[in-house]
C-alpha positions as CSV (number, residue, x, y, z in Angstrom):
1,M,39.6,-160.6,-186.6
2,M,36.9,-161.3,-189.2
3,G,38.3,-163.1,-192.2
4,R,37.1,-163.4,-195.8
5,K,35.2,-166.6,-194.9
6,S,33.1,-164.8,-192.2
7,M,32.2,-162.0,-194.6
8,V,30.3,-164.3,-196.8
9,T,27.4,-164.1,-194.3
10,L,27.3,-160.2,-194.3
11,G,24.9,-158.2,-196.4
12,D,26.0,-155.8,-199.1
13,A,25.3,-152.8,-196.9
14,D,27.5,-154.2,-194.1
15,L,30.3,-154.8,-196.5
16,V,30.0,-151.3,-197.9
17,D,30.4,-149.9,-194.4
18,L,33.5,-152.0,-193.9
19,V,35.0,-150.9,-197.2
20,R,34.3,-147.2,-196.4
21,S,35.8,-147.6,-192.9
22,G,39.3,-148.0,-194.5
23,G,40.2,-150.4,-191.6
24,P,42.2,-153.6,-191.7
25,R,39.1,-155.5,-193.0
26,S,38.2,-153.1,-195.8
27,E,40.3,-154.9,-198.4
28,A,38.7,-158.3,-197.7
29,A,35.3,-156.7,-197.6
30,A,35.8,-155.1,-201.0
31,A,37.0,-158.4,-202.4
32,E,33.8,-160.1,-201.1
33,L,31.5,-157.4,-202.2
34,F,32.7,-156.9,-205.7
35,G,33.3,-160.6,-206.1
36,R,29.6,-161.2,-205.6
37,Y,28.8,-159.1,-208.7
38,H,31.8,-159.7,-211.0
39,T,30.0,-162.3,-213.1
40,R,26.9,-160.1,-213.4
41,V,28.9,-157.0,-214.3
42,Y,30.7,-159.0,-216.9
43,A,27.4,-160.2,-218.4
44,W,26.2,-156.6,-218.6
45,C,29.4,-155.5,-220.3
46,R,29.0,-158.3,-222.9
47,R,25.9,-156.4,-224.1
48,Y,28.2,-153.6,-225.2
49,R,31.4,-155.6,-226.1
50,R,30.9,-158.8,-228.1
51,D,34.6,-159.7,-227.7
52,P,35.0,-161.6,-224.4
53,D,38.4,-160.1,-223.6
54,Q,37.2,-156.5,-224.2
55,A,34.1,-157.2,-222.0
56,L,36.4,-158.6,-219.3
57,D,38.6,-155.5,-219.4
58,L,35.5,-153.3,-219.3
59,A,34.1,-155.2,-216.4
60,Q,37.4,-154.7,-214.5
61,D,37.3,-150.9,-215.2
62,V,33.6,-150.8,-214.1
63,L,34.4,-152.5,-210.7
64,L,37.3,-150.1,-210.2
65,T,35.1,-147.2,-210.9
66,A,32.4,-148.5,-208.6
67,W,35.0,-149.0,-205.8
68,R,36.2,-145.4,-206.2
69,S,32.6,-144.1,-206.3
70,L,31.4,-146.2,-203.3
71,A,30.8,-143.1,-201.3
72,T,27.9,-142.1,-203.6
73,W,25.8,-145.1,-202.7
74,E,23.3,-143.8,-200.2
75,G,21.6,-147.1,-199.4
76,K,18.2,-146.0,-200.7
77,A,18.3,-148.5,-203.5
78,P,19.7,-152.1,-203.5
79,F,23.5,-152.1,-204.0
80,G,23.0,-154.3,-207.1
81,G,20.8,-151.6,-208.7
82,W,23.3,-148.9,-208.0
83,L,26.1,-151.0,-209.4
84,F,24.1,-151.6,-212.6
85,V,23.7,-147.8,-213.1
86,V,27.5,-147.3,-212.6
87,T,28.0,-150.2,-215.1
88,H,25.6,-148.7,-217.6
89,H,27.2,-145.3,-217.6
90,A,30.7,-146.7,-217.8
91,C,29.6,-148.9,-220.8
92,L,28.0,-146.0,-222.5
93,R,31.2,-143.9,-222.2
94,A,33.3,-146.8,-223.5
95,A,30.9,-147.5,-226.4
96,R,30.6,-143.9,-227.5
97,A,33.0,-144.4,-230.4
98,R,31.1,-147.4,-231.8
99,P,27.4,-148.4,-232.1
100,L,25.9,-150.3,-229.2
101,A,25.0,-153.9,-229.5
102,R,21.3,-154.4,-230.1
103,D,19.3,-155.8,-227.2
104,E,17.4,-158.6,-228.9
105,D,15.8,-159.7,-225.7
106,C,13.9,-156.4,-225.2
107,E,10.2,-157.5,-225.4
108,L,8.8,-154.0,-226.0
109,E,10.3,-153.7,-229.5
110,D,7.8,-151.0,-230.3
111,L,10.0,-148.5,-228.5
112,P,11.6,-146.3,-231.2
113,D,15.4,-146.2,-231.6
114,P,16.9,-142.7,-232.2
115,R,17.8,-142.2,-235.8
116,P,20.9,-140.2,-236.8
117,D,19.2,-138.6,-239.9
118,P,18.6,-134.9,-239.0
119,A,15.7,-134.8,-241.5
120,S,13.8,-137.3,-239.5
121,D,14.5,-135.8,-236.1
122,L,11.2,-134.0,-235.6
123,E,9.2,-137.1,-236.7
124,D,11.3,-139.3,-234.4
125,R,10.7,-137.0,-231.4
126,Q,7.0,-136.9,-232.1
127,E,6.8,-140.7,-232.3
128,R,8.8,-141.0,-229.1
129,E,6.6,-138.5,-227.3
130,A,3.5,-140.3,-228.5
131,L,4.8,-143.6,-227.2
132,L,5.8,-142.2,-223.9
133,A,2.2,-140.7,-223.6
134,L,0.9,-144.2,-224.2
135,V,3.1,-145.6,-221.5
136,R,2.0,-143.0,-219.0
137,Q,-1.7,-143.4,-219.8
138,N,-1.9,-147.1,-220.0
139,L,0.7,-148.6,-217.6
140,D,0.7,-148.3,-213.8
141,P,3.8,-146.8,-212.1
142,Q,5.4,-150.2,-211.4
143,E,5.0,-151.2,-215.1
144,Q,6.4,-147.9,-216.3
145,R,9.5,-148.4,-214.2
146,A,10.0,-151.9,-215.4
147,V,9.7,-150.7,-219.0
148,W,12.2,-147.9,-218.4
149,L,14.7,-150.2,-216.7
150,R,14.4,-152.8,-219.5
151,C,14.3,-150.8,-222.6
152,A,16.0,-147.5,-221.6
153,E,18.6,-148.8,-219.1
154,H,18.9,-152.3,-220.7
155,M,18.8,-153.9,-217.2
156,P,18.5,-157.7,-217.2
157,V,15.1,-159.1,-216.4
158,D,16.3,-160.9,-213.3
159,E,17.8,-157.7,-212.0
160,I,14.6,-155.8,-212.6
161,T,12.8,-158.4,-210.6
162,R,15.2,-157.8,-207.7
163,V,15.2,-154.0,-207.9
164,L,11.4,-153.8,-208.0
165,G,11.0,-156.4,-205.3
166,L,8.7,-158.6,-207.4
167,H,7.7,-161.9,-205.7
168,S,5.5,-163.4,-208.4
169,A,6.6,-166.5,-210.2
170,S,7.0,-164.7,-213.5
171,G,8.7,-161.7,-212.0
172,A,9.6,-158.8,-214.2
173,R,9.2,-160.9,-217.4
174,G,5.5,-161.4,-216.7
175,M,5.1,-157.7,-215.9
176,L,6.9,-156.7,-219.2
177,Q,4.7,-159.1,-221.2
178,T,1.6,-157.5,-219.6
179,A,2.9,-154.0,-220.4
180,R,3.6,-155.0,-224.0
181,R,0.0,-156.3,-224.4
182,K,-1.4,-153.1,-222.9
183,L,0.7,-150.9,-225.2
184,K,-0.3,-153.0,-228.3
185,A,-4.0,-152.7,-227.4
186,A,-3.6,-149.0,-226.9
187,R,-1.9,-148.6,-230.3
188,D,-4.6,-150.7,-231.9
189,R,-7.3,-148.4,-230.5
190,Q,-5.4,-145.4,-231.7
191,D,-5.2,-146.9,-235.2
192,R,-8.9,-147.6,-235.3
193,E,-9.8,-144.1,-234.0
194,G,-7.4,-142.7,-236.6
195,N,-9.3,-144.5,-239.4
196,V,-12.6,-143.1,-238.2
197,T,-11.4,-139.6,-237.8
198,G,-9.0,-139.6,-240.8
199,P,-8.8,-137.1,-243.7
200,Q,-12.5,-137.1,-244.3
201,G,-13.3,-136.0,-240.7
202,P,-15.4,-137.5,-238.0
203,S,-18.7,-136.8,-239.9
204,G,-17.9,-139.4,-242.6
205,P,-17.8,-139.1,-246.4
206,G,-21.6,-138.6,-246.9
207,E,-21.8,-135.3,-245.0
208,P,-20.3,-131.9,-245.9
């Protein structure tokens, strides 16, 4: 019979199959599988709960939720990426009654945060739509996905590197820095063009 020690050599997908089988090895497989990610899940939960004890309780709830939802993992994405999504949604539900901790590591700080003031809702949507248009027009699909995972899903940079399968030395951090430069340059161009075609129109002040 395969013991816990032997399961260390198995991949995540093999462990998931063992857990789903419900056989005598499923409990040991679950302990190995979720034990691999406990520290990472706890780190993700700390982004939503500053208190270490609350973050630990939330991490335990997340792992229990993931275990109960294991049948929904289809194997198309890495198990770690799927577990992050489960963690993210669980943290959002738990944090609904209080403001989320600000992600100070997000390098694309130009992304607008939603504002609760109803009077600014239209302006906020327009700004968000304009920024999303810049993202679509100036970033390649891989960069767009990295930006989304970092600034919308708050996924850690090292996890983005794994999920996207990046093999460069700088990984996702380098990709996000490149995306940030591209977006800044695009906004600078927009500002310059806005000054040229401002209230006086493209023909300039000297013409009717």
